[in-house]
The first five atom37 places (N, CA, C, CB, O) and aatype in JSON, in Angstrom:
{
  "aatype": [12, 15, 9, 9, 15, 9, 19, 10, 9, 10, 10, 19, 0, 4, 6, 13, 13, 18, 9, 12, 18, 10, 6, 16, 10, 0, 16, 16, 15, 0, 16, 16, 15, 1, 19, 13, 8, 10, 2, 5, 6, 11, 10, 0, 3, 5, 0, 19, 2, 16, 10, 13, 11, 2, 5, 7, 19, 18, 2, 7, 10, 9, 7, 19, 7, 10, 19, 18, 15, 19, 13, 13, 0, 16, 0, 15, 10, 6, 9, 15, 1, 10, 9, 10, 19, 18, 9, 9, 10, 19, 0, 10, 18, 7, 15, 10, 16, 15, 3, 11, 11, 9, 9, 10, 16, 5, 7, 7, 10, 0, 9, 10, 0, 13, 9, 15, 16, 13, 13, 2],
  "atom_mask": [
    [1, 1, 1, 1, 1],
    [1, 1, 1, 1, 1],
    [1, 1, 1, 1, 1],
    [1, 1, 1, 1, 1],
    [1, 1, 1, 1, 1],
    [1, 1, 1, 1, 1],
    [1, 1, 1, 1, 1],
    [1, 1, 1, 1, 1],
    [1, 1, 1, 1, 1],
    [1, 1, 1, 1, 1],
    [1, 1, 1, 1, 1],
    [1, 1, 1, 1, 1],
    [1, 1, 1, 1, 1],
    [1, 1, 1, 1, 1],
    [1, 1, 1, 1, 1],
    [1, 1, 1, 1, 1],
    [1, 1, 1, 1, 1],
    [1, 1, 1, 1, 1],
    [1, 1, 1, 1, 1],
    [1, 1, 1, 1, 1],
    [1, 1, 1, 1, 1],
    [1, 1, 1, 1, 1],
    [1, 1, 1, 1, 1],
    [1, 1, 1, 1, 1],
    [1, 1, 1, 1, 1],
    [1, 1, 1, 1, 1],
    [1, 1, 1, 1, 1],
    [1, 1, 1, 1, 1],
    [1, 1, 1, 1, 1],
    [1, 1, 1, 1, 1],
    [1, 1, 1, 1, 1],
    [1, 1, 1, 1, 1],
    [1, 1, 1, 1, 1],
    [1, 1, 1, 1, 1],
    [1, 1, 1, 1, 1],
    [1, 1, 1, 1, 1],
    [1, 1, 1, 1, 1],
    [1, 1, 1, 1, 1],
    [1, 1, 1, 1, 1],
    [1, 1, 1, 1, 1],
    [1, 1, 1, 1, 1],
    [1, 1, 1, 1, 1],
    [1, 1, 1, 1, 1],
    [1, 1, 1, 1, 1],
    [1, 1, 1, 1, 1],
    [1, 1, 1, 1, 1],
    [1, 1, 1, 1, 1],
    [1, 1, 1, 1, 1],
    [1, 1, 1, 1, 1],
    [1, 1, 1, 1, 1],
    [1, 1, 1, 1, 1],
    [1, 1, 1, 1, 1],
    [1, 1, 1, 1, 1],
    [1, 1, 1, 1, 1],
    [1, 1, 1, 1, 1],
    [1, 1, 1, 0, 1],
    [1, 1, 1, 1, 1],
    [1, 1, 1, 1, 1],
    [1, 1, 1, 1, 1],
    [1, 1, 1, 0, 1],
    [1, 1, 1, 1, 1],
    [1, 1, 1, 1, 1],
    [1, 1, 1, 0, 1],
    [1, 1, 1, 1, 1],
    [1, 1, 1, 0, 1],
    [1, 1, 1, 1, 1],
    [1, 1, 1, 1, 1],
    [1, 1, 1, 1, 1],
    [1, 1, 1, 1, 1],
    [1, 1, 1, 1, 1],
    [1, 1, 1, 1, 1],
    [1, 1, 1, 1, 1],
    [1, 1, 1, 1, 1],
    [1, 1, 1, 1, 1],
    [1, 1, 1, 1, 1],
    [1, 1, 1, 1, 1],
    [1, 1, 1, 1, 1],
    [1, 1, 1, 1, 1],
    [1, 1, 1, 1, 1],
    [1, 1, 1, 1, 1],
    [1, 1, 1, 1, 1],
    [1, 1, 1, 1, 1],
    [1, 1, 1, 1, 1],
    [1, 1, 1, 1, 1],
    [1, 1, 1, 1, 1],
    [1, 1, 1, 1, 1],
    [1, 1, 1, 1, 1],
    [1, 1, 1, 1, 1],
    [1, 1, 1, 1, 1],
    [1, 1, 1, 1, 1],
    [1, 1, 1, 1, 1],
    [1, 1, 1, 1, 1],
    [1, 1, 1, 1, 1],
    [1, 1, 1, 0, 1],
    [1, 1, 1, 1, 1],
    [1, 1, 1, 1, 1],
    [1, 1, 1, 1, 1],
    [1, 1, 1, 1, 1],
    [1, 1, 1, 1, 1],
    [1, 1, 1, 1, 1],
    [1, 1, 1, 1, 1],
    [1, 1, 1, 1, 1],
    [1, 1, 1, 1, 1],
    [1, 1, 1, 1, 1],
    [1, 1, 1, 1, 1],
    [1, 1, 1, 1, 1],
    [1, 1, 1, 0, 1],
    [1, 1, 1, 0, 1],
    [1, 1, 1, 1, 1],
    [1, 1, 1, 1, 1],
    [1, 1, 1, 1, 1],
    [1, 1, 1, 1, 1],
    [1, 1, 1, 1, 1],
    [1, 1, 1, 1, 1],
    [1, 1, 1, 1, 1],
    [1, 1, 1, 1, 1],
    [1, 1, 1, 1, 1],
    [1, 1, 1, 1, 1],
    [1, 1, 1, 1, 1],
    [1, 1, 1, 1, 1]
  ],
  "atom_positions": [
    [[60.36, 11.55, 4.63], [59.21, 10.77, 5.03], [59.68, 9.62, 5.91], [58.43, 10.25, 3.79], [60.78, 9.1, 5.74]],
    [[58.83, 9.24, 6.84], [59.19, 8.15, 7.73], [59.03, 6.8, 7.02], [58.31, 8.19, 9.0], [58.35, 6.69, 6.01]],
    [[59.68, 5.8, 7.57], [59.58, 4.44, 7.02], [58.13, 3.95, 7.06], [60.5, 3.46, 7.82], [57.67, 3.29, 6.13]],
    [[57.42, 4.28, 8.13], [56.01, 3.87, 8.25], [55.19, 4.47, 7.11], [55.44, 4.31, 9.62], [54.37, 3.78, 6.5]],
    [[55.4, 5.76, 6.83], [54.68, 6.41, 5.73], [55.01, 5.75, 4.4], [55.01, 7.91, 5.68], [54.12, 5.5, 3.59]],
    [[56.27, 5.48, 4.17], [56.68, 4.86, 2.91], [56.03, 3.49, 2.75], [58.22, 4.72, 2.85], [55.51, 3.17, 1.69]],
    [[56.05, 2.69, 3.82], [55.44, 1.36, 3.76], [53.94, 1.47, 3.48], [55.68, 0.59, 5.06], [53.41, 0.74, 2.65]],
    [[53.26, 2.37, 4.18], [51.81, 2.53, 3.98], [51.5, 3.01, 2.57], [51.24, 3.52, 5.01], [50.55, 2.53, 1.94]],
    [[52.28, 3.95, 2.06], [52.05, 4.46, 0.71], [52.27, 3.35, -0.32], [52.99, 5.65, 0.41], [51.51, 3.24, -1.28]],
    [[53.3, 2.53, -0.13], [53.54, 1.43, -1.05], [52.45, 0.36, -0.96], [54.9, 0.81, -0.78], [52.14, -0.29, -1.96]],
    [[51.88, 0.18, 0.23], [50.75, -0.75, 0.36], [49.52, -0.22, -0.39], [50.4, -0.97, 1.84], [48.79, -0.99, -1.01]],
    [[49.3, 1.09, -0.33], [48.2, 1.69, -1.1], [48.46, 1.47, -2.6], [48.07, 3.22, -0.78], [47.53, 1.14, -3.34]],
    [[49.7, 1.66, -3.04], [50.05, 1.42, -4.44], [49.73, -0.03, -4.82], [51.54, 1.73, -4.71], [49.16, -0.28, -5.88]],
    [[50.11, -0.97, -3.96], [49.82, -2.39, -4.22], [48.32, -2.63, -4.32], [50.42, -3.28, -3.12], [47.86, -3.4, -5.17]],
    [[47.56, -1.98, -3.46], [46.1, -2.11, -3.5], [45.57, -1.67, -4.87], [45.45, -1.27, -2.37], [44.7, -2.32, -5.44]],
    [[46.1, -0.56, -5.38], [45.63, -0.05, -6.66], [46.12, -0.9, -7.83], [46.07, 1.38, -6.85], [45.44, -1.0, -8.85]],
    [[47.29, -1.51, -7.7], [47.74, -2.46, -8.72], [46.85, -3.69, -8.73], [49.21, -2.86, -8.48], [46.57, -4.26, -9.79]],
    [[46.39, -4.12, -7.55], [45.47, -5.26, -7.47], [44.12, -4.91, -8.1], [45.28, -5.69, -6.0], [43.54, -5.72, -8.82]],
    [[43.62, -3.7, -7.82], [42.37, -3.26, -8.43], [42.53, -3.24, -9.95], [41.95, -1.85, -7.9], [41.64, -3.66, -10.69]],
    [[43.69, -2.74, -10.42], [43.96, -2.72, -11.86], [43.93, -4.14, -12.43], [45.33, -2.05, -12.15], [43.33, -4.38, -13.48]],
    [[44.56, -5.07, -11.74], [44.56, -6.46, -12.17], [43.13, -6.99, -12.31], [45.36, -7.34, -11.19], [42.77, -7.6, -13.32]],
    [[42.3, -6.75, -11.28], [40.92, -7.23, -11.32], [40.15, -6.62, -12.49], [40.21, -6.91, -10.01], [39.37, -7.31, -13.15]],
    [[40.38, -5.34, -12.73], [39.59, -4.63, -13.74], [40.09, -4.84, -15.16], [39.58, -3.16, -13.43], [39.3, -4.74, -16.11]],
    [[41.38, -5.12, -15.34], [41.9, -5.22, -16.7], [42.22, -6.64, -17.14], [43.13, -4.38, -16.82], [42.01, -6.98, -18.3]],
    [[42.72, -7.47, -16.25], [43.14, -8.82, -16.63], [42.16, -9.9, -16.18], [44.5, -9.11, -16.06], [41.99, -10.91, -16.86]],
    [[41.53, -9.69, -15.04], [40.6, -10.7, -14.5], [39.18, -10.16, -14.49], [41.02, -11.11, -13.07], [38.41, -10.39, -13.55]],
    [[38.84, -9.44, -15.53], [37.57, -8.71, -15.59], [36.35, -9.57, -15.33], [37.43, -8.05, -16.91], [35.43, -9.14, -14.64]],
    [[36.33, -10.77, -15.86], [35.13, -11.61, -15.72], [35.3, -12.72, -14.68], [34.78, -12.23, -17.06], [34.52, -13.68, -14.66]],
    [[36.29, -12.6, -13.82], [36.55, -13.66, -12.84], [35.53, -13.62, -11.69], [37.97, -13.52, -12.27], [34.84, -12.63, -11.47]],
    [[35.48, -14.73, -10.97], [34.6, -14.81, -9.8], [35.05, -13.82, -8.73], [34.6, -16.25, -9.23], [34.21, -13.25, -8.02]],
    [[36.34, -13.61, -8.6], [36.85, -12.65, -7.61], [36.4, -11.24, -7.94], [38.38, -12.7, -7.52], [35.94, -10.5, -7.07]],
    [[36.53, -10.86, -9.21], [36.08, -9.52, -9.64], [34.59, -9.38, -9.41], [36.42, -9.28, -11.13], [34.13, -8.33, -8.96]],
    [[33.83, -10.41, -9.71], [32.39, -10.41, -9.49], [32.07, -10.17, -8.01], [31.78, -11.74, -9.95], [31.19, -9.37, -7.68]],
    [[32.79, -10.86, -7.14], [32.56, -10.73, -5.69], [32.97, -9.35, -5.18], [33.33, -11.82, -4.93], [32.23, -8.72, -4.43]],
    [[34.14, -8.88, -5.6], [34.66, -7.6, -5.11], [33.77, -6.43, -5.52], [36.08, -7.37, -5.64], [33.51, -5.53, -4.73]],
    [[33.3, -6.46, -6.77], [32.52, -5.33, -7.28], [31.01, -5.56, -7.23], [32.92, -5.04, -8.69], [30.24, -4.73, -7.72]],
    [[30.59, -6.68, -6.66], [29.16, -6.99, -6.49], [28.41, -6.96, -7.82], [28.51, -6.01, -5.52], [27.3, -6.42, -7.91]],
    [[29.03, -7.54, -8.85], [28.4, -7.66, -10.16], [28.49, -9.11, -10.59], [29.07, -6.71, -11.2], [29.51, -9.76, -10.38]],
    [[27.41, -9.62, -11.2], [27.49, -11.01, -11.64], [28.4, -11.12, -12.87], [26.09, -11.56, -11.96], [28.64, -10.14, -13.57]],
    [[28.89, -12.33, -13.1], [29.86, -12.54, -14.18], [29.27, -12.29, -15.56], [30.4, -13.95, -14.12], [29.99, -11.91, -16.48]],
    [[27.97, -12.48, -15.7], [27.32, -12.19, -16.98], [27.39, -10.69, -17.27], [25.84, -12.68, -16.97], [27.66, -10.28, -18.4]],
    [[27.15, -9.89, -16.26], [27.22, -8.43, -16.42], [28.65, -8.0, -16.76], [26.74, -7.7, -15.13], [28.87, -7.15, -17.63]],
    [[29.63, -8.61, -16.08], [31.02, -8.28, -16.34], [31.45, -8.69, -17.75], [31.91, -8.97, -15.31], [32.35, -8.07, -18.32]],
    [[30.81, -9.71, -18.32], [31.14, -10.16, -19.67], [30.53, -9.26, -20.74], [30.66, -11.59, -19.87], [30.94, -9.31, -21.89]],
    [[29.54, -8.44, -20.37], [28.94, -7.5, -21.31], [30.05, -6.6, -21.87], [27.81, -6.65, -20.62], [30.84, -6.05, -21.11]],
    [[30.1, -6.45, -23.18], [31.19, -5.74, -23.84], [31.35, -4.3, -23.32], [30.96, -5.72, -25.34], [32.47, -3.85, -23.1]],
    [[30.25, -3.59, -23.13], [30.33, -2.21, -22.67], [30.9, -2.14, -21.25], [28.95, -1.55, -22.72], [31.76, -1.31, -20.96]],
    [[30.41, -3.0, -20.37], [30.9, -3.03, -18.98], [32.36, -3.45, -18.96], [30.04, -3.99, -18.11], [33.17, -2.87, -18.23]],
    [[32.7, -4.45, -19.75], [34.07, -4.95, -19.82], [35.03, -3.84, -20.26], [34.16, -6.15, -20.79], [36.1, -3.68, -19.68]],
    [[34.64, -3.09, -21.28], [35.47, -1.99, -21.77], [35.62, -0.9, -20.71], [34.87, -1.39, -23.05], [36.72, -0.38, -20.49]],
    [[34.52, -0.56, -20.04], [34.59, 0.44, -18.99], [35.5, 0.0, -17.84], [33.19, 0.75, -18.46], [36.27, 0.8, -17.31]],
    [[35.4, -1.26, -17.45], [36.25, -1.8, -16.39], [37.72, -1.72, -16.77], [35.87, -3.25, -16.08], [38.56, -1.31, -15.96]],
    [[38.04, -2.09, -17.99], [39.44, -2.06, -18.43], [39.97, -0.63, -18.44], [39.57, -2.67, -19.83], [41.11, -0.4, -18.04]],
    [[39.17, 0.32, -18.87], [39.56, 1.73, -18.86], [39.8, 2.21, -17.43], [38.49, 2.6, -19.56], [40.8, 2.87, -17.14]],
    [[38.88, 1.87, -16.55], [39.0, 2.25, -15.15], [40.24, 1.6, -14.52], [37.73, 1.86, -14.37], [40.91, 2.2, -13.69]],
    [[40.53, 0.38, -14.93], [41.7, -0.33, -14.42], [43.0, 0.38, -14.76], [0.0, 0.0, 0.0], [43.92, 0.43, -13.94]],
    [[43.07, 0.94, -15.96], [44.26, 1.69, -16.35], [44.44, 2.9, -15.43], [44.18, 2.14, -17.83], [45.56, 3.17, -14.99]],
    [[43.38, 3.6, -15.14], [43.45, 4.74, -14.22], [43.96, 4.3, -12.85], [42.07, 5.42, -14.08], [44.83, 4.95, -12.26]],
    [[43.41, 3.2, -12.34], [43.83, 2.72, -11.03], [45.29, 2.3, -11.03], [42.95, 1.56, -10.58], [46.01, 2.54, -10.06]],
    [[45.74, 1.67, -12.1], [47.14, 1.31, -12.21], [48.05, 2.52, -12.22], [0.0, 0.0, 0.0], [49.12, 2.51, -11.61]],
    [[47.62, 3.57, -12.9], [48.42, 4.8, -12.95], [48.48, 5.5, -11.6], [47.86, 5.75, -14.0], [49.47, 6.17, -11.29]],
    [[47.45, 5.36, -10.8], [47.5, 5.89, -9.43], [48.6, 5.15, -8.66], [46.11, 5.73, -8.7], [49.38, 5.77, -7.94]],
    [[48.66, 3.83, -8.81], [49.71, 3.05, -8.18], [51.09, 3.49, -8.66], [0.0, 0.0, 0.0], [52.01, 3.64, -7.85]],
    [[51.24, 3.69, -9.96], [52.52, 4.15, -10.51], [52.89, 5.51, -9.93], [52.44, 4.23, -12.06], [54.05, 5.74, -9.57]],
    [[51.92, 6.4, -9.82], [52.17, 7.72, -9.24], [52.67, 7.64, -7.81], [0.0, 0.0, 0.0], [53.57, 8.38, -7.42]],
    [[52.09, 6.74, -7.03], [52.53, 6.57, -5.64], [53.95, 6.02, -5.57], [51.57, 5.64, -4.89], [54.76, 6.48, -4.77]],
    [[54.25, 5.03, -6.4], [55.61, 4.48, -6.43], [56.6, 5.57, -6.86], [55.7, 3.26, -7.4], [57.67, 5.72, -6.27]],
    [[56.23, 6.34, -7.88], [57.08, 7.45, -8.33], [57.31, 8.45, -7.2], [56.44, 8.16, -9.54], [58.43, 8.91, -6.99]],
    [[56.24, 8.77, -6.47], [56.36, 9.76, -5.41], [57.32, 9.32, -4.31], [55.0, 10.05, -4.81], [58.0, 10.15, -3.7]],
    [[57.38, 8.03, -4.05], [58.24, 7.51, -2.99], [59.7, 7.4, -3.45], [57.74, 6.14, -2.52], [60.61, 7.76, -2.7]],
    [[59.92, 6.91, -4.65], [61.28, 6.57, -5.07], [61.97, 7.58, -5.97], [61.26, 5.27, -5.76], [63.2, 7.63, -6.0]],
    [[61.23, 8.39, -6.7], [61.86, 9.22, -7.72], [61.6, 10.72, -7.6], [61.42, 8.77, -9.04], [62.4, 11.51, -8.1]],
    [[60.53, 11.13, -6.98], [60.14, 12.54, -6.97], [61.04, 13.36, -6.05], [58.68, 12.68, -6.53], [61.48, 12.88, -5.0]],
    [[61.3, 14.59, -6.45], [62.06, 15.49, -5.58], [61.14, 16.09, -4.51], [62.72, 16.62, -6.41], [61.6, 16.44, -3.43]],
    [[59.86, 16.19, -4.81], [58.88, 16.68, -3.84], [58.03, 15.5, -3.38], [57.98, 17.82, -4.46], [56.81, 15.5, -3.51]],
    [[58.69, 14.5, -2.85], [58.07, 13.22, -2.51], [56.85, 13.36, -1.6], [59.09, 12.33, -1.84], [55.8, 12.8, -1.88]],
    [[57.0, 14.11, -0.53], [55.92, 14.26, 0.44], [54.7, 14.92, -0.18], [56.4, 15.07, 1.64], [53.58, 14.46, 0.01]],
    [[54.92, 15.99, -0.92], [53.81, 16.72, -1.51], [53.07, 15.89, -2.55], [54.3, 18.01, -2.14], [51.84, 15.88, -2.59]],
    [[53.81, 15.19, -3.4], [53.16, 14.38, -4.43], [52.41, 13.22, -3.79], [54.2, 13.85, -5.45], [51.3, 12.9, -4.19]],
    [[53.02, 12.6, -2.79], [52.34, 11.5, -2.08], [51.03, 11.98, -1.46], [53.25, 10.91, -0.99], [49.99, 11.34, -1.61]],
    [[51.09, 13.1, -0.77], [49.88, 13.64, -0.14], [48.82, 13.98, -1.18], [50.21, 14.89, 0.68], [47.64, 13.7, -0.98]],
    [[49.23, 14.57, -2.29], [48.28, 14.94, -3.34], [47.54, 13.71, -3.86], [49.0, 15.64, -4.49], [46.31, 13.73, -3.98]],
    [[48.27, 12.65, -4.16], [47.64, 11.44, -4.68], [46.77, 10.78, -3.62], [48.7, 10.46, -5.19], [45.68, 10.29, -3.92]],
    [[47.24, 10.77, -2.38], [46.45, 10.18, -1.29], [45.15, 10.95, -1.07], [47.27, 10.15, 0.01], [44.11, 10.34, -0.84]],
    [[45.21, 12.27, -1.12], [43.98, 13.08, -0.98], [43.03, 12.77, -2.13], [44.31, 14.6, -0.95], [41.82, 12.66, -1.92]],
    [[43.56, 12.62, -3.33], [42.73, 12.25, -4.48], [42.02, 10.92, -4.21], [43.59, 12.16, -5.76], [40.82, 10.81, -4.43]],
    [[42.76, 9.94, -3.75], [42.19, 8.61, -3.46], [41.1, 8.73, -2.4], [43.29, 7.63, -2.99], [40.03, 8.14, -2.53]],
    [[41.36, 9.49, -1.35], [40.4, 9.65, -0.26], [39.13, 10.33, -0.76], [41.02, 10.48, 0.89], [38.02, 9.91, -0.41]],
    [[39.27, 11.37, -1.57], [38.09, 12.07, -2.1], [37.27, 11.17, -3.03], [38.52, 13.33, -2.85], [36.04, 11.2, -2.99]],
    [[37.95, 10.39, -3.86], [37.22, 9.47, -4.75], [36.51, 8.39, -3.92], [38.2, 8.82, -5.77], [35.39, 8.01, -4.24]],
    [[37.17, 7.9, -2.87], [36.53, 6.91, -1.99], [35.34, 7.52, -1.27], [37.55, 6.35, -0.96], [34.32, 6.85, -1.09]],
    [[35.45, 8.77, -0.86], [34.34, 9.45, -0.21], [33.17, 9.59, -1.18], [34.78, 10.83, 0.3], [32.02, 9.34, -0.81]],
    [[33.46, 9.99, -2.4], [32.42, 10.1, -3.42], [31.76, 8.74, -3.65], [33.0, 10.64, -4.74], [30.53, 8.64, -3.72]],
    [[32.57, 7.69, -3.77], [32.04, 6.34, -3.96], [31.16, 5.9, -2.8], [0.0, 0.0, 0.0], [30.16, 5.21, -3.0]],
    [[31.55, 6.29, -1.59], [30.75, 5.89, -0.42], [29.43, 6.64, -0.37], [31.53, 6.12, 0.87], [28.44, 6.14, 0.17]],
    [[29.4, 7.83, -0.92], [28.16, 8.61, -0.95], [27.23, 8.19, -2.08], [28.49, 10.09, -1.08], [26.01, 8.29, -1.96]],
    [[27.81, 7.71, -3.19], [26.99, 7.43, -4.37], [26.79, 5.94, -4.66], [27.61, 8.06, -5.56], [25.88, 5.58, -5.41]],
    [[27.61, 5.08, -4.07], [27.54, 3.67, -4.42], [27.38, 2.77, -3.2], [28.77, 3.28, -5.19], [26.3, 2.25, -2.94]],
    [[28.45, 2.6, -2.45], [28.47, 1.68, -1.32], [29.21, 2.34, -0.16], [29.13, 0.32, -1.7], [30.37, 2.74, -0.31]],
    [[28.57, 2.47, 0.96], [29.14, 3.17, 2.12], [30.5, 2.59, 2.55], [28.17, 3.11, 3.29], [31.33, 3.31, 3.09]],
    [[30.72, 1.3, 2.3], [31.97, 0.65, 2.73], [33.18, 1.09, 1.92], [31.82, -0.85, 2.63], [34.31, 0.84, 2.33]],
    [[32.97, 1.74, 0.79], [34.09, 2.13, -0.07], [35.05, 3.06, 0.67], [33.57, 2.81, -1.34], [36.26, 2.99, 0.44]],
    [[34.55, 3.92, 1.53], [35.44, 4.83, 2.26], [36.45, 4.05, 3.09], [34.62, 5.77, 3.16], [37.56, 4.52, 3.31]],
    [[36.06, 2.87, 3.55], [37.0, 2.05, 4.32], [37.79, 1.09, 3.44], [36.24, 1.25, 5.38], [38.99, 0.93, 3.61]],
    [[37.11, 0.44, 2.48], [37.79, -0.56, 1.67], [38.78, 0.06, 0.68], [36.78, -1.39, 0.91], [39.88, -0.47, 0.5]],
    [[38.41, 1.15, 0.06], [39.3, 1.79, -0.91], [40.06, 2.95, -0.28], [38.52, 2.28, -2.12], [41.18, 3.25, -0.69]],
    [[39.46, 3.61, 0.7], [40.08, 4.8, 1.27], [40.76, 4.6, 2.6], [0.0, 0.0, 0.0], [41.56, 5.45, 3.01]],
    [[40.47, 3.51, 3.3], [40.99, 3.33, 4.66], [42.49, 3.36, 4.76], [0.0, 0.0, 0.0], [43.04, 4.1, 5.57]],
    [[43.16, 2.58, 3.94], [44.62, 2.53, 3.96], [45.22, 3.87, 3.51], [45.14, 1.39, 3.08], [46.24, 4.31, 4.04]],
    [[44.58, 4.5, 2.53], [45.04, 5.81, 2.06], [44.91, 6.86, 3.17], [44.24, 6.25, 0.81], [45.77, 7.72, 3.31]],
    [[43.84, 6.78, 3.95], [43.66, 7.71, 5.07], [44.78, 7.52, 6.09], [42.28, 7.5, 5.74], [45.37, 8.5, 6.56]],
    [[45.07, 6.26, 6.43], [46.16, 5.99, 7.37], [47.5, 6.48, 6.83], [46.24, 4.49, 7.67], [48.29, 7.08, 7.56]],
    [[47.76, 6.23, 5.55], [49.0, 6.67, 4.94], [49.1, 8.19, 4.96], [49.11, 6.15, 3.49], [50.15, 8.75, 5.29]],
    [[48.01, 8.87, 4.62], [47.98, 10.34, 4.63], [48.27, 10.89, 6.03], [46.62, 10.85, 4.12], [49.11, 11.78, 6.18]],
    [[47.59, 10.37, 7.02], [47.81, 10.83, 8.39], [49.26, 10.6, 8.81], [46.87, 10.11, 9.37], [49.86, 11.45, 9.47]],
    [[49.81, 9.46, 8.42], [51.19, 9.13, 8.83], [52.2, 10.11, 8.27], [51.55, 7.72, 8.37], [53.28, 10.28, 8.86]],
    [[51.89, 10.77, 7.16], [52.86, 11.72, 6.56], [53.05, 12.97, 7.42], [52.4, 12.12, 5.16], [53.97, 13.75, 7.18]],
    [[52.19, 13.17, 8.39], [52.32, 14.34, 9.26], [53.16, 14.06, 10.5], [50.94, 14.81, 9.69], [53.42, 14.96, 11.3]],
    [[53.59, 12.81, 10.66], [54.4, 12.42, 11.81], [55.72, 11.87, 11.34], [53.65, 11.38, 12.67], [55.81, 10.7, 10.96]],
    [[56.74, 12.69, 11.36], [58.07, 12.23, 10.88], [58.95, 11.87, 12.01], [58.75, 13.3, 10.03], [60.1, 11.48, 11.8]]
  ]
}
């Protein structure tokens, strides 16, 4: 994989670690409220809070998978592409069902990283 692809993939991992932070550790913060367009009272609701924390773990594991694919996997390119396609599809689904901007905010960097893997 090229250095550009590695850097982009690691930036996507950082993005997902940040999402994990917002969803699991800063669940009721003003930043989380702004990012997810939910008021802090809603975020403090026990059911929503639990769902956010669960979702945060998934997002963190996506980041871990990307880091693993770059530094430890023997099939680095294939695993990276698989996870990036997953991210892109989930962002596409989110843009169709929730907010059109999700394809760019959550999927944009992943799309660039995915495309970059085809140019070595």
